[in-house]
C-alpha positions as CSV (number, residue, x, y, z in Angstrom):
1,M,29.0,-18.1,1.0
2,F,30.7,-21.6,1.0
3,N,32.3,-22.6,4.3
4,L,35.8,-23.7,3.2
5,K,36.6,-25.5,6.4
6,I,33.5,-27.7,5.9
7,M,34.3,-28.4,2.3
8,C,37.8,-29.5,3.2
9,W,36.5,-31.8,5.9
10,F,34.2,-33.5,3.5
11,Y,37.2,-33.9,1.1
12,F,39.4,-35.5,3.6
13,Q,36.6,-37.8,4.7
14,K,36.5,-38.9,1.1
15,K,32.9,-37.6,0.8
16,L,33.7,-35.0,-1.8
17,P,35.4,-35.6,-5.2
18,S,38.6,-33.6,-5.8
19,F,37.3,-32.0,-9.0
20,L,34.2,-30.7,-7.1
21,L,36.3,-29.4,-4.3
22,I,38.6,-27.5,-6.7
23,G,35.5,-26.0,-8.5
24,L,33.9,-24.9,-5.3
25,L,37.1,-23.4,-4.0
26,L,37.6,-21.4,-7.2
27,L,34.0,-20.2,-7.1
28,A,34.3,-19.2,-3.4
29,V,37.5,-17.2,-4.2
30,A,35.8,-15.5,-7.1
31,C,32.8,-14.6,-5.0
32,R,35.0,-13.3,-2.2
33,Q,37.1,-11.2,-4.6
34,G,34.1,-9.8,-6.4
35,G,32.1,-9.3,-3.2
36,N,34.3,-7.3,-0.9
37,E,32.8,-4.0,-1.8
38,S,29.2,-5.3,-1.7
39,R,29.5,-6.8,1.8
40,D,27.4,-4.6,4.0
41,S,26.6,-4.7,7.7
42,T,23.0,-4.0,7.0
43,S,22.4,-6.6,4.3
44,G,24.3,-9.1,2.3
45,H,23.0,-7.5,-0.9
46,L,22.4,-4.0,-2.4
47,D,19.0,-4.6,-3.8
48,F,17.3,-2.1,-1.7
49,P,14.6,-0.1,-3.6
50,E,15.3,3.5,-4.4
51,P,13.8,5.7,-1.7
52,I,10.4,7.3,-2.5
53,A,10.1,11.0,-2.3
54,F,8.0,11.5,0.9
55,D,9.3,14.1,3.3
56,L,7.9,15.8,6.4
57,Q,5.3,18.0,4.7
58,K,3.6,14.9,3.1
59,I,3.8,13.1,6.4
60,K,1.9,16.0,8.0
61,E,-0.6,16.1,5.2
62,R,-1.3,12.4,5.7
63,G,-1.8,13.0,9.4
64,S,0.3,10.2,10.8
65,L,4.0,9.3,11.4
66,V,4.6,5.7,10.5
67,A,7.5,4.2,12.5
68,I,9.1,0.8,11.9
69,V,9.9,-0.8,15.2
70,D,11.4,-3.9,16.7
71,N,9.8,-5.9,19.5
72,S,12.1,-5.9,22.5
73,S,12.0,-5.2,26.2
74,T,13.7,-1.8,25.7
75,G,12.3,-0.7,22.3
76,Y,8.6,-1.6,21.9
77,F,6.4,-4.1,23.8
78,L,3.0,-4.4,25.4
79,Y,2.5,-4.4,29.2
80,K,-0.9,-4.7,30.8
81,G,-2.6,-3.5,27.6
82,Q,-0.3,-0.5,27.2
83,P,2.3,-0.2,24.4
84,M,5.6,0.8,26.0
85,G,9.3,1.0,25.3
86,Y,12.1,3.5,24.9
87,E,11.5,3.9,21.2
88,F,7.7,3.9,21.5
89,D,7.7,6.6,24.2
90,L,10.0,8.8,22.3
91,L,8.0,8.3,19.1
92,S,4.8,9.2,20.9
93,L,6.3,12.4,22.1
94,Y,7.6,13.3,18.6
95,A,4.3,12.6,16.9
96,K,2.6,14.8,19.6
97,H,5.2,17.5,18.9
98,L,4.2,17.3,15.2
99,G,0.5,17.3,16.0
100,I,-0.2,14.0,14.2
101,D,-1.0,10.4,15.0
102,L,1.6,7.7,15.5
103,Q,1.3,4.4,13.7
104,V,3.8,1.6,14.3
105,K,4.8,-1.3,12.1
106,L,6.6,-4.2,13.7
107,T,9.3,-6.2,12.0
108,T,12.1,-8.2,13.5
109,S,14.1,-8.2,10.2
110,I,16.7,-5.5,9.8
111,D,16.8,-6.0,6.1
112,Q,13.1,-5.8,5.8
113,A,13.1,-2.6,7.9
114,F,15.4,-0.9,5.5
115,E,13.4,-2.1,2.5
116,M,10.1,-0.9,4.1
117,L,11.6,2.5,4.8
118,N,12.8,3.1,1.2
119,R,9.5,1.8,-0.2
120,G,7.6,4.3,1.9
121,E,5.9,1.8,4.2
122,G,7.4,3.6,7.1
123,D,9.0,7.1,7.7
124,V,11.6,6.3,10.4
125,I,13.3,3.1,11.5
126,A,13.1,3.5,15.3
127,Y,15.4,0.6,16.3
128,S,18.5,1.1,18.4
129,L,20.6,1.1,15.3
130,T,24.4,1.2,15.4
131,V,25.6,3.8,12.9
132,T,28.0,2.2,10.4
133,K,29.5,3.3,7.1
134,G,27.7,0.5,5.3
135,R,24.3,1.5,6.6
136,K,25.0,5.2,5.6
137,Q,25.0,4.1,2.0
138,H,21.3,3.3,2.3
139,V,19.8,5.7,4.9
140,A,20.3,8.9,6.7
141,F,20.9,8.6,10.5
142,T,19.6,11.1,13.0
143,E,22.0,12.5,15.6
144,N,22.9,9.8,18.1
145,H,20.6,9.2,21.0
146,Y,23.4,7.8,23.1
147,T,26.6,5.8,22.7
148,T,27.2,2.2,23.8
149,R,29.7,-0.6,23.5
150,Q,29.1,-4.0,22.1
151,V,29.8,-6.7,24.7
152,L,30.2,-10.4,24.7
153,V,27.4,-12.3,26.3
154,Q,28.6,-15.5,27.9
155,R,27.4,-18.0,30.5
156,K,28.9,-18.2,34.0
157,P,29.9,-21.6,35.3
158,R,27.4,-23.5,37.4
159,N,29.1,-22.9,40.7
160,W,29.7,-19.2,40.0
161,H,28.1,-18.1,43.3
162,K,30.9,-19.8,45.2
163,M,33.7,-18.2,43.1
164,T,35.7,-15.1,43.8
165,R,35.8,-12.4,41.1
166,D,39.4,-13.4,40.2
167,Q,38.4,-17.1,39.9
168,L,35.4,-16.1,37.7
169,D,37.5,-14.0,35.5
170,K,39.9,-16.9,34.9
171,V,37.2,-19.2,33.5
172,L,35.4,-16.5,31.5
173,V,36.6,-14.8,28.2
174,R,38.1,-11.6,29.4
175,N,40.8,-11.3,26.7
176,Q,39.2,-11.0,23.2
177,V,42.1,-13.1,21.8
178,D,40.5,-16.1,23.5
179,L,37.6,-15.9,21.1
180,V,39.8,-17.3,18.3
181,G,38.2,-20.6,17.2
182,K,35.1,-20.1,19.2
183,E,31.5,-19.9,17.8
184,V,29.6,-16.7,18.4
185,H,26.0,-16.6,17.4
186,V,24.6,-13.2,16.3
187,R,21.7,-11.8,14.3
188,K,22.2,-11.8,10.6
189,S,22.7,-8.4,9.0
190,S,23.4,-6.9,12.4
191,S,26.4,-4.6,13.1
192,Y,27.7,-7.4,15.3
193,V,28.6,-9.4,12.3
194,E,30.8,-6.7,10.9
195,R,32.3,-6.0,14.4
196,L,33.3,-9.7,14.9
197,E,34.8,-9.9,11.4
198,N,36.9,-6.8,12.1
199,L,37.9,-8.2,15.6
200,S,39.1,-11.4,13.9
201,Q,41.5,-9.2,11.8
202,E,42.6,-7.3,14.9
203,I,43.4,-10.3,17.0
204,G,45.0,-12.3,14.1
205,G,42.7,-15.3,14.2
206,D,39.2,-16.4,13.1
207,I,36.2,-16.0,15.3
208,I,33.6,-18.4,14.0
209,V,30.6,-16.2,13.3
210,I,27.3,-18.1,13.2
211,E,24.6,-15.8,11.6
212,E,21.2,-16.6,12.9
213,E,18.1,-15.5,11.0
214,D,17.7,-11.7,11.0
215,S,14.3,-12.2,12.6
216,A,16.1,-13.7,15.6
217,E,16.0,-10.9,18.1
218,T,19.1,-10.1,20.1
219,E,17.3,-10.7,23.4
220,E,16.2,-14.2,22.2
221,L,19.9,-15.0,21.5
222,I,20.8,-13.8,25.0
223,K,18.1,-16.1,26.4
224,R,19.5,-19.0,24.4
225,V,23.0,-18.4,25.9
226,A,21.4,-18.4,29.4
227,L,19.6,-21.7,28.5
228,Q,22.9,-23.3,27.4
229,E,21.8,-23.7,23.7
230,F,25.1,-22.1,22.7
231,D,28.0,-20.3,24.5
232,Y,28.3,-16.8,23.1
233,T,26.4,-14.0,21.5
234,V,27.0,-10.2,21.2
235,A,24.7,-7.3,22.3
236,D,24.8,-3.6,22.9
237,E,25.9,-3.0,26.5
238,T,22.6,-1.1,27.3
239,V,20.5,-4.1,26.2
240,A,22.9,-6.7,27.7
241,M,22.8,-5.0,31.1
242,V,19.0,-5.1,31.2
243,N,18.9,-8.8,30.2
244,A,21.6,-9.6,32.8
245,G,19.0,-8.6,35.3
246,Y,16.6,-11.3,34.0
247,Y,19.3,-14.0,33.6
248,T,21.7,-14.0,36.5
249,N,23.8,-16.8,35.0
250,I,25.1,-14.6,32.1
251,D,28.1,-12.3,32.1
252,V,28.2,-9.1,30.0
253,K,31.4,-7.5,31.2
254,T,33.7,-8.2,28.2
255,P,33.7,-5.4,25.6
256,I,34.4,-6.2,22.0
257,S,34.1,-2.6,20.6
258,F,34.8,1.0,21.4
259,P,31.7,3.1,22.1
260,Q,29.4,3.3,19.1
261,Q,26.6,5.7,18.1
262,I,23.0,4.6,18.4
263,A,20.4,6.4,16.3
264,W,17.3,6.2,14.2
265,A,17.2,6.2,10.4
266,V,15.2,8.0,7.8
267,R,15.3,8.0,4.0
268,K,18.3,9.8,2.5
269,N,15.9,12.1,0.5
270,A,14.0,13.2,3.5
271,P,16.0,16.2,4.8
272,Q,13.1,18.0,6.4
273,L,12.2,15.0,8.5
274,L,15.8,14.5,9.5
275,Q,16.2,18.1,10.5
276,S,13.0,18.1,12.4
277,L,13.9,14.9,14.3
278,N,17.4,16.2,15.2
279,S,16.1,19.6,16.3
280,W,13.4,18.0,18.5
281,M,15.8,15.5,20.0
282,R,18.3,18.2,20.8
283,G,15.6,20.1,22.7
284,L,14.3,17.0,24.4
285,K,17.8,16.1,25.7
286,K,17.9,19.4,27.6
287,Q,14.7,18.5,29.5
288,P,14.4,15.9,32.3
289,T,12.0,13.9,30.2
290,F,14.7,12.3,28.1
291,N,16.6,11.1,31.2
292,V,13.4,9.8,32.8
293,I,12.6,7.7,29.7
294,Y,16.2,6.4,29.3
295,K,16.5,5.4,33.0
296,K,13.0,3.8,32.9
297,Y,14.1,1.2,30.3
298,F,17.9,1.0,30.7
299,K,18.6,1.6,34.3
300,N,15.6,0.4,36.3
301,N,16.4,-3.3,36.3
302,R,13.9,-4.2,38.9
303,A,11.0,-2.8,36.9
304,S,12.4,-4.3,33.7
305,Q,12.5,-7.7,35.3
306,R,8.9,-7.4,36.6
307,R,7.6,-6.5,33.1
308,A,9.6,-9.2,31.3
309,R,8.4,-11.9,33.6
310,S,4.8,-10.9,33.7
311,D,2.1,-12.9,31.9
312,F,0.7,-9.5,30.9
313,S,3.8,-8.6,28.9
314,S,4.2,-9.4,25.2
315,M,7.8,-10.2,26.0
316,G,6.9,-13.2,28.2
317,G,3.2,-13.9,27.9
318,E,0.1,-13.8,25.7
319,K,-2.3,-11.9,28.1
320,I,-3.5,-8.4,27.8
321,S,-5.5,-8.3,31.1
322,V,-6.7,-10.4,34.0
323,Y,-10.1,-10.3,32.2
324,D,-9.0,-11.9,29.0
325,D,-11.2,-15.0,29.3
326,M,-14.3,-12.9,29.9
327,I,-13.4,-10.6,27.0
328,K,-12.8,-13.5,24.7
329,A,-16.2,-15.0,25.5
330,G,-17.9,-11.7,25.0
331,A,-16.1,-10.9,21.8
332,D,-17.1,-14.4,20.5
333,S,-20.8,-13.7,21.0
334,L,-20.3,-10.3,19.4
335,G,-18.3,-11.7,16.4
336,W,-15.4,-9.4,17.1
337,D,-11.7,-10.1,17.5
338,W,-11.2,-10.2,21.3
339,R,-8.2,-7.9,20.9
340,L,-10.4,-5.1,19.5
341,L,-12.8,-5.4,22.4
342,A,-9.8,-5.4,24.8
343,S,-8.6,-2.2,23.1
344,Q,-12.0,-0.6,23.7
345,I,-12.0,-1.6,27.4
346,Y,-8.5,-0.3,27.9
347,Q,-9.7,3.0,26.3
348,E,-12.7,3.1,28.6
349,S,-11.1,2.1,32.0
350,R,-7.5,0.9,31.5
351,F,-8.9,-2.4,32.9
352,D,-9.7,-0.7,36.3
353,P,-13.0,-2.3,37.4
354,K,-13.6,0.5,39.9
355,A,-13.1,3.4,37.4
356,K,-15.6,6.2,37.6
357,S,-15.9,9.1,35.2
358,W,-17.0,12.7,35.9
359,A,-20.2,11.9,33.9
360,G,-21.2,9.1,36.2
361,A,-20.0,6.1,34.0
362,I,-18.8,3.2,36.1
363,G,-16.7,0.0,35.7
364,L,-14.6,-1.7,33.1
365,M,-16.9,-0.6,30.2
366,Q,-17.8,2.8,31.7
367,L,-21.6,2.5,31.4
368,V,-23.9,4.8,33.3
369,P,-26.2,2.9,35.8
370,E,-29.4,3.4,33.7
371,T,-27.7,1.9,30.5
372,G,-26.0,-0.8,32.6
373,Y,-29.3,-1.9,34.1
374,R,-31.1,-1.8,30.8
375,F,-28.5,-4.2,29.3
376,G,-28.3,-6.6,32.2
377,A,-26.1,-5.3,35.0
378,N,-27.2,-4.6,38.6
379,N,-23.7,-3.9,39.8
380,L,-21.3,-2.2,37.3
381,L,-18.4,-2.6,39.7
382,D,-18.6,-6.3,39.1
383,P,-16.2,-7.0,36.1
384,A,-18.4,-9.8,34.7
385,Q,-21.6,-7.8,34.8
386,S,-19.9,-4.7,33.3
387,I,-18.5,-6.7,30.4
388,K,-21.9,-8.5,29.9
389,A,-23.8,-5.2,29.8
390,G,-21.2,-3.6,27.6
391,I,-21.4,-6.5,25.1
392,N,-25.2,-6.4,25.1
393,Y,-25.1,-2.7,24.4
394,L,-22.6,-3.2,21.5
395,K,-24.8,-5.9,20.1
396,Y,-27.8,-3.6,20.2
397,L,-25.8,-0.9,18.4
398,D,-24.5,-3.4,15.9
399,D,-28.0,-4.6,15.0
400,L,-29.1,-1.0,14.4
401,W,-26.2,-0.1,12.2
402,L,-26.5,-3.4,10.3
403,K,-29.5,-2.0,8.5
404,T,-27.5,0.8,6.8
405,V,-23.8,-0.3,7.0
406,E,-23.2,-3.8,5.6
407,D,-19.4,-3.9,5.8
408,D,-18.3,-5.5,9.1
409,D,-15.1,-3.4,9.5
410,E,-16.8,-0.1,8.7
411,R,-19.8,-0.9,11.0
412,K,-17.5,-1.5,14.0
413,K,-16.4,2.1,13.7
414,F,-20.0,3.3,13.7
415,V,-20.8,1.1,16.7
416,L,-17.8,2.4,18.7
417,A,-18.5,6.0,17.9
418,S,-22.2,5.5,19.0
419,Y,-21.0,3.8,22.2
420,N,-18.9,6.8,23.0
421,V,-21.0,9.8,22.0
422,G,-24.5,8.4,21.5
423,L,-26.4,7.0,18.5
424,G,-28.1,10.3,17.6
425,H,-25.0,12.3,16.9
426,V,-23.6,9.5,14.6
427,V,-27.0,9.3,12.8
428,D,-26.8,13.1,12.3
429,A,-23.3,12.9,10.9
430,R,-24.5,10.2,8.5
431,Q,-27.3,12.4,7.3
432,L,-24.9,15.3,6.7
433,A,-22.6,12.9,4.7
434,K,-25.6,12.0,2.5
435,K,-26.5,15.7,2.0
436,Y,-23.0,16.8,1.1
437,D,-22.4,13.8,-1.3
438,R,-20.0,11.9,0.9
439,D,-20.4,8.1,1.5
440,P,-22.7,7.5,4.4
441,T,-21.5,3.9,4.7
442,K,-17.8,4.9,5.2
443,W,-16.3,6.2,8.4
444,D,-12.9,7.6,7.6
445,D,-13.1,11.1,5.9
446,N,-16.8,10.7,5.4
447,V,-19.2,10.3,8.4
448,E,-16.2,10.9,10.6
449,Y,-15.7,14.3,9.0
450,F,-19.2,15.4,9.6
451,L,-19.1,14.3,13.2
452,L,-16.2,16.7,13.6
453,M,-18.2,19.4,11.7
454,K,-21.1,19.1,14.2
455,S,-19.2,21.5,16.5
456,K,-19.8,24.3,14.0
457,P,-23.1,26.3,13.9
458,E,-23.7,25.9,10.1
459,F,-23.7,22.1,10.6
460,F,-25.3,21.5,14.0
461,R,-28.1,24.0,13.2
462,D,-28.8,22.3,9.9
463,E,-32.5,21.3,9.7
464,I,-31.6,17.6,9.2
465,V,-29.6,17.5,12.5
466,E,-31.8,16.3,15.4
467,S,-29.3,15.9,18.2
468,G,-27.7,19.4,18.0
469,Y,-24.2,20.4,19.0
470,C,-21.5,17.7,19.4
471,R,-17.8,18.0,20.3
472,G,-17.0,15.5,17.6
473,E,-13.3,15.4,18.2
474,E,-13.8,13.2,21.2
475,P,-15.6,10.3,19.5
476,V,-13.4,10.6,16.4
477,N,-10.3,10.2,18.5
478,Y,-12.0,7.5,20.5
479,V,-12.5,5.3,17.4
480,K,-9.0,6.2,16.0
481,Q,-7.2,5.4,19.3
482,I,-9.0,2.1,19.7
483,F,-8.1,0.9,16.2
484,N,-4.5,2.1,16.5
485,R,-4.2,0.1,19.8
486,Y,-5.9,-2.8,18.2
487,D,-3.3,-2.8,15.4
488,Q,-0.6,-2.8,18.1
489,Y,-2.3,-5.7,19.9
490,K,-2.5,-7.7,16.7
491,Q,1.3,-7.3,16.1
492,L,2.2,-8.3,19.6
493,I,-0.5,-10.7,20.9
494,N,-1.7,-13.9,19.1
495,S,-5.4,-14.1,18.3
């Protein structure tokens, strides 16, 4: 939309012809008159796709819940190799409740999140979404998780430490009327835009709303206020309070709204999923678990500060572990993305170099001493030796599988499964796949399926099976979890 004040300024500076000013003014008025009903706090347009028909039963049949999430210090982030966040923790519990896997897709664009949902690229938008009438036109909201106010985020004066509370209140915006004529930077398509427009009407004067890109996260805007890039932004009080712990020079005590509902969103034609989420959430709120998760991310400021400032947090750094350099070098020699290898090491030991398993596996890459010695390690408690031996073992397995599985991505799954359960069991599963007319060069739903079947007598007693019984669920989940975590690492950590 045209900025009338800017057009008038150009006119009076004699930089805009009068006929062009009149034409632009008429067009702006026409757009405003014709656009009132289409203005929506979720998006500046109504071109969202029609929601596909994909409800809870189909989600269960697919075997995974796909959640659309936002990268923030309270919603979804990575810390020391572990995905975390209020939204992520709850989603993990809900997926476990359904007995299916969780898959997350990251987007910082609110508009894109709504489009992805209706296109079927996700099943639930697990942002801390403010429930608004405009958004209800496009999605169905779950029952609220909690309520929170929107607050003004502003910077304290330089000498604020020496000021009394009364002195500080006099120099800060405490009366919303004082926002008239001031620029407030907020995320495009956010509920903050709508709230500031309504507040302008209520106080009888224009607040100058500067809409940043909808990929500009609220926490990034708060940081920019702290760093003096601009003076004001708006955030939910829960998020603002957490960030006030990081940036002691910001003030978040001036409310600009009444309490508002915060919820997740699903497609409007997914009543089964909506009912299931609501029923599950009502039950969870009656248990201590919900309060523990809520306090972990919204009330424990000290822990939040530690995570946010850590080099091993996706919020403030690009490291997964203290062993990243060794992992990168090893992955290079292996020809893998280092984040995939990091995901495997996390799966094995959670980056604990002293980890020991009940089966006698030791160190970061959880090798038994005999295997470690064979592949170059005398001391598996030494991180460098453990990674070196693990890489050599992975290379050995990769060379073996290269003879029968040419596709690099598929072969990685065969290699990882063999690392976990042993080469013989995976070879057996491949032989069974060939016998039953499945593709022996494909993992998902092919060789993977028969590794699961090796726990049943009719399969592990088959004459072509040489390694006997296998509890195939463990290696199948091992591969799946490593690749799921790898997807999360790719979204949060640069290559």
